[in-house]
Residue, then its C-alpha position, 0 to 999 in steps of 0.5 A: q686539407v680540411r677546413l672547419v668553419e663554425s658559425g651561429g654563436g652570439l649573445v643570448q639571454a639565460g634560458g635561450s637557445l642557439r644552434l652552432t654549425c660546423a661546415a667542413s671542407g674535404r672528404l674526411f668529415s663523413s668518416v670520422t668522429m666530430t667533437w665540440f669543445r669550448q673555452a671560457p676566459g681564463k679556463e682550459r678548453e673542455f669537451v662538450a660533446h661528440i658524435n661518431w661518424s654515422g651519427t649513431v653514438t653521441n656523448y656529452a659532458d655532464s654540464v650540458k647533458g639534457r640541454f645540448t644536442i649534437s648532430r651531423d649531416n654527412a651529405k652536407n659535410t656539416g655538424y651541429l650543436q643545438m644548445n637549449s636552456l643556456k646558462p651564463e656559465d655556457t659563455a665560451v668560444y666553441y670549437c669544432n674538431l675533427p681528428a687533427y683539425w680545428g675550426q677558428g671558433t665561434q663566441v657564445t655569450v649568455s647574459p644573466 
């Protein structure tokens, strides 16, 4: 069984930064792609970024490209999402995903 726990969300002013963490239990983490999604109020969940199992391949949504960086530390079973130059439209609940597994999400709120 895999459990994912996100942390690091909070309230930040526009232009600020946050670093989200996804802590995974079990042995699956180091062998699969990790993905971050987000869901804003009244909107569908959307893709933010993903990283392959070894950390050598990343991909980003156009809306966050150049501002967000996804990374992982397989030795720690932990993934990260560094978010810089935050905008009010980045406000959402951010979710960590491994294939077939979701975390509970962490709220990110960006004030104007």
